[in-house]
N, C-alpha and C positions, 0 to 999 in steps of 0.2 A: 424379482429376487435381488436382494442386496449383494453388492460386490465386496462388502466389508469382510465377511468370513474368508472369501477367497484371497483377498489381499493379505489378511493376517496369516493365512496358511503359507502363502509365498514367502512372507518375511521369516516365519519360523523355519521353513524348509531350507531356504538359502542361508539364513543365519546359522542354522545347525551345521550345514555343510562347511561353512566358513570356519566355524569353531573346530570341527572335526579335523579339517586339513591343517589348521594351526597346531593342533596337538600332534598330528602325524609329523609335521616338520621338525618338532622337537625330538622325535624319535629317529628320523632319518632325513637329512637335508635334501634328498632327491625328491621329496614330496613338494618342494617349493614350486615345481612345475605345475602342480594342480591347484595349489592354494590361491594364487592371485586371481585366476578367472572367476572362481566362485565368490571371492571377496568383491570383485568388480560388479558381478551380477547382484549381489546383496545390496551394495551401495546404490546401484541403479534403481532398484525397487524403492528404496527409501527416498531417493531423489525424485522419482516419479510421483510418489504420494505427496511430497511437499510441493512439487511444481504446480499441481492443480489448484493449490490454495493461494498461489501468488497472483497478484493483479497483473493484467496484461502489460501495463507500462513498465513494471519492474522486470517482467520476463524479457523484454527486448534489451533492457540494460544489462541484465545478467548474461544473456546470450552473447552480446557483443563483447563483454568483458571476458567471458569464458573462451571465446575464440581467440582473443588477443593473448591471453595467458597461454593457451595451447600452442599458438603459433610461435611465440617467443620462447616458451619452454622447450618446444620440439626442436627449434633451431639450435638452442644451447646444447641440448642432449645429443643431437646428431653431430654437432661440431666436436663435442667432447669425446664421443664414441669414435669418430674418425681419427682423432689425434691419439687416443689411447691404444688404438689398434695398429699403430705404426710399429715396425720391427724395432725392438729395443735390445739392450744388452742381455737382459735375462732370457728373452726368447731365443736370441742367437746362441746363447750359451747352452740352452736346452737342446737346440738342434745339433750343435757340435757334439754334445754329450751322447745324444741318441745315436749319432753316426759312429762315435767311438764304440759304443756298446755293440752295435750291429757288426762291426769289424773284428772286435776282440773277444767278446763274450761268447762261449760256445752255445749252440742252439739247445734250448731246454733248461739252461741254467737259471737260477733265481737271482734277481737283482733286488737288493734291499733298498727301498727308497724311504726317506725320512718323512715324507708327507704323501697323502693320497693323491693330491692334485698334480704330483710330478708325473703321474702315469700317462695321461693322454698324449703329450708331445713325444715322450720317450717311446711309447708303443708305436706311434706312427713311424718313427725312425727305425725302431728295432722290435718288430713284432714276433720274432722267433724265440725270444727269451721270456721268462716268466717274472712277474712282479709280486711283491708281498701284498701290496694293497693297490686297488685300482677303482676308479669311478666313485666309490663310496666306501669309507672304512667300516660301514655297517656290515659288509660282507664278511670281513675278517672277524668282527665281533660275533656274528651268528655262527661262524665256523668254530670259534673257540674264544669265549669271553676272556679267559685268563691270558691267552696268548695276545689278544688285542690290548689288554691292560699293560702287559709287559712291553709291547711295541710302543704304546702311547707314552709310558713313563720314560722309556729309554730315549726315544727321539726328542723328548722335551728335556733331557739331561737330568732327570730326577733320580735315576738309579745310580748306584755305585758300579764301577767297572768290574772286570774288563768287558767292554761292549763287544769286541771282536769275537770273543769266545761264545757269547750268547748268540750273536748273529750267525756264526758259523755252525754251531751245534744245534741250536733250537730252531732257527729259521732256515737252516740248511743253505745259506748263501755265503759266497766268498767275494761278492761284489757289492759295494755300497755307493749309492748315489745320494747326494745331499746338496741343497742350496746353501749358500753361506749365511743365510738368516738364522739357521739353527745353531746359534752360537754356543748354547749350553751343551748341546750334543758334541759339537766340534771341539770344544775346549777339553773334553775328556777323551774323545776318540782319537784326536791328533797325537796324544801322548802315548798311545799304545804301540809298542814296537813291531807288532805283526801287521799293522795297518799301513799299507804303502799307497801313497797318493800317485795314481797313474794318469789322472786327467785333472788339470788344475786351471780354472778360469776365475775371473773376478766374482762371478755370480754363482758358480756351481763347481762341484768336485766329484770325482769318482775314485774310490779306494778299492784296492784288492787286498784281501786278507790272506796272508801266507801261513 
């Protein structure tokens, strides 16, 4: 029995899964955890089919070159990873901000963060408060699409103010955490008289709405 139909079925199956997860990634970035493994399996099947057609002399050369590229590339990646994971100003600022929230924000209160990836470090420091978004903004979108759009446009500085009123009344939060990279948001929010800066560092800030 020929193996050709089986090989074709493998290609179609793994190629289909790869495309499916690519589509899912556009819907929610959390699916990135599942996409790459199937993409690697799909490329492996294609590589295997091509490998059997290559002459033995070329196989040895390609194998040696592949190992050299993997060794050099792996060394560069590990070095870069080690350097990038050193404690930096932004990380230290988040730790200080999380500690401030733990000490000053009452348990159960909502903290309005201007980005979803602010959540992990803040939560590790201050787990007894609640956050508007965490882990994935898709959760907020599923809960209330219009509320998510309001959150997105406001944190990007696309809405007219007053932001403090919206945050306090609609998001039911009197504490705002933001990094200093959200310049469009800060440009408008800093001008509001009821927003008091209670924690101020070079990389991040906390405001209390009075």
